N, C-alpha and C positions, 0 to 999 in steps of 0.2 A: 069555763075562758078566764074568768077574771082571777080565780083560785089558783090555775098554771103560771098566768100572767105574774102573780105575787111569789109564788114558791120558787121559780126557776129564775126569778130577777137577781141580777149581781149586785143591784144598786143595794148599798147597808140601809138606806133610808126605808126602802121598799120592804125588805125582808124584817126588818125590827118592826114597822108600824104594821104591817102586814095590810096594806093597800097600796093600790097604784099611784104613783108620783102623781096625776093628775087632781089624786083626791085630797093631797095634803092640803091642811090647815094651818094657820097659824100656832095653834095649840098642839099639833104633832108635831110641830120643827121643835118648839120648846120640851117637848114629852122628849124625843130622841136627843136633845143637847143633854138635857137633865139626866138619862137612863145610861148616856154613854159618855157622861163625863166630858164634853166638847168644853173646850178654854176658850175659843176665841170663832169670830164670825167674820166673815169676808163677805162684801157686797161686789159684785161683778159688773161691769158693763161695758157696752162697744161706743168708744169715740169715734171721732171722724177718719181716724186712721184703720179703721176695722179690728184694732187688736183689743183683748180683753183688758179693761182697766179694774183696780181694785181699790177697795176702802176697808181698812181692818179694824176692826173693834176687839175688845178685850171684855169677855162678860163678865160682870163683877156682882149682878144680881139679877134675880127673876125678873125684878122691876123693870132694871135696865134693859133687859133683853124684850122684854114685851113691848116695851116703848120703842126700840129701835124697830122691831117686825111689825108693828101698828102703823108706826106715823113714818117710818124709811128715814132716811137724812139728807140732808143740804151737801149741794157741792157746786164747784163754780163752773158752769156752763161755757162760757167763754175760752177755758182752758181744752175743753173736750171738742169744740164745736168752733170752727172760724168764723162761723156765719151769726154767732150770737154776740153781742156788743158788751164789752166788761160793765158798762154801766146800769147792766139790768140784767145780769148772769146767773143769777141764784136760781138753781134747779132742786126738785125734789127726787131722789133717786126710790123706788117702791119694789119690794121682793117680791117675784112671781115665784111661791112656795112650791111650784112644781119642780122647779129647774134644782130645789137643792140637793147637793151633794160632798160626800166628805172629800176633803182635799187631800189628796195622795202622798204630798210632798214634804208638808208640813212636819216638824218635828215635834210640836206640842198638837192635840186632836184639835182639828178645825173642820167648820163648815163652811161651805160657800154656797151663793144664791145669787143668779141672776137678777138683774132690776131692770124696770123701766123708769123711763124721765117723765115728769109731771112740773107743770108750772107753779110761779107763784099761786097762781088761783085754782090750784088743785086740777086742773086738767093734764091732758097726756098732752106733749110739747108735740104740735103737728109735723114737725121735721124728724124728730127721733127716728132714727132705721127701724127699730123693733115696732114704731107705732104705724109709719108707713107701711110696713109688710101686715101689721094686723087691719090696715084700712083696705089692704088688696085684697086680703081673704075674704073678708068680709063683703066688699064689693063681688066679687067671684060668684060666692054662694047665693048670694041676692040675687043676681043678674040670671044663674044659670041652675041653680038648683040643686048643684054638687059640690062635692068636698073634693078640696085640691091636696093629693099630697105628693111628696116628694123624698128624693135621698139624692145624697152626693157620692161620687168617687173620689176620695182624696190621694191623689197621686204626689208623692214626694221623693225626693233625691236624700242619702244619707251620705256625707263626705267625709271622709275617713283616712288616716294613712295608709298607705300602701299596702298591702297583704303578699307575702310571696308563695305561701303554699299551694293555693288556689287562685292565681291572677285569672281576673275580669275578663269574659269572652265578649268584647266588644257587640253591643245591641243583641246579645243573647241571654237576657236575664229573664225573661218572661217565666215565673212560674217556678224557679230555680230552689231546689231546697238546700238545707245546709247537709254537708258541710261547702258544698260550692257556691255557698252565698254565705257571707261574713256576719249578716247583721239582721236574721231572722229573729235571734233573739230579742232586739231591742223593738221588731215588728210584734213580738207575741205578747211582750209586756205590755205595748202600747193598746194590743187589743183589750187586752184585760183590765188596764186600767180604764179606759175608756167605757166599759161597758159598767164598770163599776161607779161611773159618774153618770151614768144617765143613757148614753149611747145605744143606740140600738144599731149595732154591729151585724153584717151580712156574711161577710167573711173580709180576710186579707190574703196578701200574697205578695211575691217579687214582681217587679216589671220589667218592661222591655230593657230600658236602660241600665247599661250594665257598662263600665270602661275604666281605664287611668289614664291618667293626665298628671304633669306636672307632681310625679311620685303622690298622688293622690288615686285614691280609690273611690270611685260614684257608683252608688245601687240606687237603683231607684223600685220604689214598692208601692203599693196601694191599699188604702182599705176602703171598703164599700160598706153602706150602709142597709137598711132596711126604711122602706117609704112609710112617712111619718106625717103627722101634719104640717103645714110647711114652716110655721115658725118653729117648731121643732126640729125639723132638719137642717136650719139653719144655725139653730143654737149647739148643736151635737158636731158640727163642722167646724165653728169656731172654739168650741171647747176641747175638740180633739187635734186641735193644732196648736193648741196652748199646752196639751199635754206631751205630744211629739217634741215638740221645742225644749220643753222641761226637760224630758228623755234624753233629749240630745246633748243637754249641760250635764246631766248627771253621768252619760258615757263619755263625754271628751270628743263627741262629734256633732257636725254642723247639720242641721236639718233644713233643707229649703225646698220651698213651694213653688220658687220661681217658675215663669212659663219655659224658660229656656236657660241649659247650663253652660251647652258651649255650641260650636257649629257643627252640625252633620250628625248631632246625637238626639234621640228622643228628646222631648220636652213633656212638662208636666201639664195636664188640662186637668179641669174640676169638673168631670161633664154632670149634668144635673138630670135623674131620671123623673119621671113624673108621669101622675096616673089621676084619673077622676073617679067619685065614689059616691053612692048615693045608697043610705040603709045597709052599709056594710059589703056593697058589691061594687067589683071592679068594672066601669063600663067601657073600658078602652078596647076591650075585645071578646069575642063571643066564639062559639067551637068552629066556626069556619074562619076568623082572622079578625083584624082590626076593623072597628064598629066607624059608621059613617063620622061619630061626632068625636072621635079620638082623631079621623081626618082633618074634622074642622078645626080640632083643638091644635092641630099640628099646622095647620094653615096660619091660623091666629100668629104663630111663634115665627114661621119663616116670613110673615110681613113685616114684622119688628126686628126682626134678627142682625138689621144694620144698627140699627141705634141700640139694642141689647148690650153689644159689645162696650159702650160705654160705661156700663156696668160692672160686666164680667171679664173685660179685657181691658186694666186701667193703667199698664205702664207701657213705654216704646217695646220693651222686649218680648210682649204677648204676641205684637205682630212678627216676630222672629219664628213663633212657633204655627202662625197661620200660614202656612207655605204649601203646595202640592208634594203629593209622595212622603208626607209625613204621619198619615193614617189622622189630620188633623182639617176641618173643614177650609175651603176657601171660597166655596160659591153656595148659595141660597138654594138648596134641594133637600130630600128626603128620600129614604129607601132601607132596605131592609137588614143588609148584610155589608154593604159597603161604609168601611169605616172613615174615610172623606166626605160622608155626606154630614148635612148640618145636625139635619134631625135623624138618627136611624131608632129603627125599631128592631130590639134586641128579641131573641126568642123567649116566649112567655109560656111554655106549657100550655097552649090551647087545645092541643090534639087530644081526646082521651087514648092513649096509648097504656101500655102495659109492660112498660120497659123493665120496672122493678122485677115483675116474674120472669120476665125474659132472661134476666141476670140473674135473679135467682130462685129455680123454679122450687126450692123448697118452700117456700115460702105459699101459706094457707090462708084460703078465709079471700074475703075481698080487700083489694088495695084502695084507699079511698082516692076519688080525683079532687083533687084540690084547686079549684079554677083561682082566676083574680090576680095571678101574678104578671100580667104584662103591663109592662110600661114602653114610654117613648123617651129615647134620649138626645139631651141637648147637648152638642160634643165643643160648643164654642169655647166656653168659659176655661178661666186657667187660675191659678192658686192667688193671681193679684185680684181676682174678682170680690168687688162689694157685695157681699152674701145678702144681706137684707135686702137691699136695693137690686140687686139682682133677682132675686126670687120673686119681689112683687114685680118688676118688671114682667116677668115671665107669666105670672099670674092673670095681669091685666090682660097681655097680647094673646094669650090661649083663651081667657074668657070672650073676648072681641072675635076671635074666629069660630066661636060656638055657635056667636047669635048671627053671624055676618052670613047671609040668605044665599050668597056664592061661594062659598069658602070650600066647599067641596071638589067644585069646579077647579079652583086655585090649586088645592092638595094634589088634585088628578096631574093637573099641569106641569107640578113641580116632583112627580115622582121619579126617580131615577134607579133602575133596578140594572144599570151598567155601569163601566169604569169611564166616569166623565173625563179623564185625563187619557185615555187611550186615544191614539190618532184618527181611527176609524169612527169616532164618536165626537170629532172636535166641532160638530154641528150643531150636536145639543151642548156643549161647552159653551160656545159664543152665545146663545140665546139666555144662560143662565144670567142672573145678577150677583156681583162678586163681594163678598165682605169688604169691609174697610182693609185697609193695609198700614193705618198708621193711629195713634191717638188722635192725632189732628182731624183725620177724617171721620173718625168715630165721633167726634165732638160735633161735627156738622150734621151727621144724621139724625144726631140726640136732639138738637136744635129743631130740626125738622121737624121731628116727632113729638116736640115739647109738650103739645096742647091734648094729645092722645095720655100722656103721663099725667097730667095734670087733671084729667077729667073728676069730677066730684071729689077735687081736693086729696087725692091720694098722693099724689107726689107733688108737694109744693113747689111754687116757681123757682124758691130760692136755692132748694135742693138741686133741680135740675141747672140751674146757671150756675152753681158752686163745680157740678162736673163738668161742664162745658169749660169753663176756668180754668180747673186744673187740668185738663186734659190738653188744653191748646200750650200751657204753660211748657209743654215738654218741647214742643218747637220741632216735632219729628215728622213733617209733612214728606219727604222723600227721603226717610232715614233709608229706606230698602235700597234705594239707586245708590246713595252716599257710601254705604257700608258693603257693597258687593265686593267680596272677594279679600277684603279688608278683613282678617282675623283678628288682627290687632287690636282694631277698635272695637270689633262686636266682642271680643272679651271684656274690654275695659266696662262695655256697657253692661254686658251681661253680669258681671260682678258689681256694679254699682247699684243692682236690683236684686240680690241675692236673696235676700229678706224680705222682699214683696209682703203685705198685708202679714 
């Protein structure tokens, strides 16, 4: 298995060094740089705005390279995080060797590495986004005995000049293939580039959103990943967003992850799939169906769903997407196939079937049964999500549910296998709890749950207060009422958040 992981991996470092990325050492990085005549090194890290930052080094000698990789470098934390004072703002950025990849966009051979933040005393910065997530994952495994894995569905729009040959069919873009989609080539380039930079891709395809307006063409696409460790899941989403934007610049188009592009059209979510694992076994489902521990996992997330929007839906237009009849959740419930539920249980190949032999009767021998593909999908977040904090919050919520003695009853009470918006199920809809309808309301729920997120110091108090302050600053409490049928003001609002996160 390890040999196959190396042999078929598109990451150039993995292939050259003949080892998985998780095993990379400082001397592996130096060897790759030396063997491949790499001229520059970039340190990458995520600031408060959720975007990748960069610090460039010209490699002038092996001694200098070893010094950088051994001790990291110093940065001004007050320019990266609003809560760090300028008087004591110096931080260290220390490279995580497993994240190294060859930069696909520079003219000169360049290696990029993601970094972690450390204080002047050589301790992890408690409020650093990547460290909050690390603390959450360690607490989850310590409390439950399981490993949390996740992956994201990255939806985005490509906005370009209108094409006349094959005009877009309104809201009919799902799985459209060239030549009836105009930007399949960009998506394919993105898939290959992301994989070479370490992303574990499941697949890519065009999505529902497809329309023309104001002489512009809007095409929605999606890239979905495979489940990996939570920290890696966030890293590959952040790097992928950077790659897509760089490719947009290359091709002269706009890439947007905004939750809403225009009125009445499909918005872009950033659904998070999750699973729990122990000794390499997925415990979300067995041959019969979802396990009790998985249902408790779901119950924990449902319990904190309202405050999780503070991390996953961070701008006013997030709440233009979370409306009925748009395949986006509005109420706290879960189910199997209804795409309007908050947590959905997608098909997971749990039944021992022989579909391959049925389709291919010429197939000889036994077809292996491959278990362990079941996940559950949190459908609330969108492209504005602060991914490190969102993932940390999900992990804490799921872990709490798994330890709650009453979680199974809660899960059973909130299971919905009907269309809750059908008039004949009005009684069911009326007893469900609603998601927030604005950043202001989301901030209120986060304040209410603040003690939960601060348990064992996972989320510092200042981090929670920072989110509340930022969300409240939008002053969007009654936004939906003020904007109702006011398409001009909605467009103005949407345009102002087109480049979120």
